[in-house]
C-alpha positions in Angstrom: 27.8 133.6 113.5 26.9 137.2 112.7 25.3 137.6 109.2 26.5 141.0 107.9 25.8 141.9 104.3 27.7 145.4 104.4 30.3 147.1 106.6 28.5 148.2 109.8 26.5 151.5 109.8 26.8 153.7 113.0 24.1 156.4 112.8 23.3 159.3 115.2 19.9 160.9 115.3 20.1 164.2 117.3 16.4 164.7 117.4 15.7 168.3 118.5 19.1 169.0 119.9 22.2 170.8 118.8 21.6 174.1 117.0 24.2 175.6 114.6 26.6 176.6 117.3 26.5 173.3 119.3 26.8 171.5 115.9 30.0 173.2 115.1 31.3 172.5 118.5 30.3 168.8 118.4 32.1 168.2 115.1 35.2 169.9 116.2 35.3 167.6 119.3 34.3 164.5 117.3 36.9 165.0 114.7 39.5 165.0 117.4 38.1 162.0 119.1 37.6 159.7 116.0 40.0 159.1 113.3 38.8 158.6 109.6 38.1 155.0 108.9 37.0 153.0 106.0 35.6 149.9 107.7 32.2 151.4 108.6 29.7 153.9 107.5 29.1 156.8 110.0 25.9 158.9 109.4 24.6 162.0 111.4 21.1 163.3 111.4 21.2 166.8 112.8 18.1 169.1 113.0 17.3 170.6 109.7 18.4 174.1 110.9 21.8 172.8 111.7 22.4 171.0 108.3 24.4 173.8 106.6 26.7 174.0 109.5 27.1 170.2 109.7 28.0 170.1 105.9 30.7 172.7 106.6 32.0 170.9 109.6 32.5 167.6 108.0 34.5 169.0 105.0 37.7 167.0 104.5 36.2 163.9 106.2 34.4 161.8 103.5 33.8 159.2 106.1 31.3 161.3 107.8 27.9 161.4 106.1 24.8 163.4 106.8 21.0 163.0 106.6 17.9 164.8 107.6 15.4 163.5 110.2 12.3 164.1 108.1 10.9 165.1 104.6 7.6 165.8 103.1 6.7 163.8 100.0 5.6 166.6 97.9 8.4 168.4 95.9 7.2 171.8 96.6 4.1 173.8 97.7 2.2 175.5 100.5 3.3 173.1 103.2 4.6 175.4 106.0 7.3 174.1 108.2 8.1 171.1 105.8 11.2 170.4 103.7 11.2 168.4 100.4 13.7 165.6 99.5 15.0 167.8 96.8 15.8 170.6 99.3 17.5 168.1 101.5 19.7 166.8 98.6 20.5 170.2 97.5 21.6 171.1 101.1 24.3 168.3 100.8 22.9 165.3 102.6 22.6 161.8 101.4 20.2 160.0 103.8 16.8 160.6 105.4 14.9 159.0 108.3 11.5 157.8 107.3 9.0 156.7 109.9 10.9 157.2 113.0 8.8 156.1 115.9 8.4 159.7 117.3 7.1 160.8 113.8 4.6 157.9 113.9 3.5 158.2 117.6 3.9 161.9 118.3 3.0 163.4 114.8 0.7 160.7 113.6 2.5 159.5 110.5 0.8 156.4 109.0 2.5 153.5 107.4 1.4 154.8 104.0 3.0 158.1 104.8 6.2 156.4 105.4 6.1 154.8 101.9 5.4 158.0 100.3 8.4 159.7 101.9 10.7 156.7 101.0 9.6 157.1 97.4 10.2 160.8 97.5 13.7 160.2 99.0 14.8 157.9 96.2 13.3 160.3 93.5 15.6 163.0 94.9 18.7 160.8 95.0 18.6 160.2 98.8 18.7 156.9 100.7 15.8 156.4 103.1 16.5 154.7 106.4 13.0 153.2 107.0 12.3 152.8 110.8 9.9 150.1 112.1 9.1 148.8 115.5 6.5 147.8 118.0 5.1 149.4 121.2 5.3 147.5 124.5 1.5 146.7 124.3 1.9 145.3 120.8 4.9 143.1 121.9 3.1 141.8 124.9 0.0 141.0 122.8 2.3 138.8 120.6 1.8 141.2 117.6 5.5 141.8 116.8 5.6 140.1 113.5 2.2 141.5 112.4 3.2 145.0 113.2 6.6 144.8 111.5 5.0 143.2 108.4 2.4 146.0 108.1 5.1 148.7 108.5 7.6 147.3 106.0 5.0 146.3 103.5 3.5 149.8 103.3 7.0 151.4 103.2 8.1 149.2 100.3 4.8 149.1 98.3 5.6 152.4 96.3 9.2 151.2 95.6 10.4 148.9 92.7 12.7 146.0 93.7 15.9 147.9 92.9 15.0 150.8 95.1 13.7 148.6 98.0 17.0 146.8 97.8 18.9 150.1 98.2 17.0 151.2 101.2 18.3 150.9 104.8 16.0 149.6 107.6 16.2 150.5 111.3 14.4 148.2 113.9 13.6 150.3 117.0 11.4 148.8 119.5 9.3 151.8 120.7 9.5 150.6 124.3 13.3 150.8 124.3 13.7 154.4 122.8 14.8 157.0 125.3 13.8 154.7 128.3 17.2 153.3 129.3 15.8 149.8 128.6 17.2 148.3 125.4 16.3 145.0 123.6 18.9 142.3 124.3 21.1 141.1 121.5 18.9 138.1 121.3 15.7 140.2 121.0 17.4 142.3 118.3 18.6 139.2 116.4 15.2 137.7 116.3 13.4 140.8 115.1 16.2 141.4 112.4 15.8 137.7 111.2 12.1 138.3 110.7 12.6 141.6 108.9 15.2 139.9 106.6 12.8 137.1 105.9 10.0 139.5 105.0 12.5 141.4 102.7 13.2 138.1 100.9 9.6 137.5 100.4 9.3 140.9 98.7 12.5 141.4 96.8 14.2 138.0 96.7 18.0 138.1 96.4 18.2 141.9 96.7 17.1 141.5 100.4 20.5 140.5 101.5 22.0 143.8 100.6 19.7 145.9 102.7 21.4 147.0 106.0 19.3 146.5 109.1 20.2 148.7 112.0 19.1 148.4 115.7 17.9 151.5 117.5 16.9 151.9 121.1 18.9 153.0 124.1 22.3 152.1 122.4 25.1 153.4 124.5 28.9 153.0 124.5 28.7 150.2 126.9 26.2 148.0 125.0 27.0 148.9 121.4 29.6 146.2 120.9 27.3 143.5 122.1 24.4 144.8 119.9 26.8 145.0 116.8 27.8 141.5 117.3 24.2 140.1 117.4 23.3 137.9 114.5 21.8 140.0 111.7 22.5 143.4 113.2 24.2 145.5 110.5 24.6 148.7 112.5 23.0 150.8 115.1 20.8 154.0 115.1 21.8 156.0 118.2 19.7 158.6 119.8 20.7 160.4 123.0 24.2 158.9 123.2 24.9 160.4 119.8 24.8 163.9 121.3 28.2 163.6 123.1 31.2 163.6 120.8 33.5 161.5 123.0 30.8 158.9 123.8 29.6 158.6 120.1 33.3 158.2 119.0 33.4 155.2 121.4 30.3 153.8 119.7 31.8 154.3 116.3 34.8 152.3 117.4 32.7 149.6 119.0 33.3 146.0 117.9 36.8 146.6 116.5 
């Protein structure tokens, strides 16, 4: 039986796609394809340059929420190319991805960096979606639990229990991101069960209120099965979130 602590979360990470014009076009199409609903949480993560257009495009649809893909942990300063959590909040978003695998493996973010960003997000009134996951080599070496523990421990270390309990987690096996190969529902359920147990070790009863999403080659034709897996509280969708009609199908999956 599926263990779900919250209504399902359907999140779309656009990565480096959809500039301001494409963002306006996407939301016009998506609003036509997906009626407002109150049985799930829908969050979009556009590129930072498209946030203002996204905020305008979702006006009148309080069911559609927004986040940024990355922040820096300092509140201001000489950090060319970065945005602070306070700036993101002022722009009108409510969420921020922290520690996405591409930030870790392409841009060299450490586990400790992810914790700093999660703390900065909370300080600005944003909810961090803390991403964790193993590489194929780590999985083959039997290090799944070790890797997940190190990532989640560092991310939660700067947070008190109340804030840790208000975070979101996303399990994204690195070998399944953008490859067309996704973890099976059983794979996702096993990893989510371990993450839930680790949360209980750290924040006791508050652990059960943390949504844990699965991310990695989620598509319209597998979303329902993944959402039905035990312990999967939602999905973090990459490439398949770029198409309005396809993402509308994912939003409706499992109902």
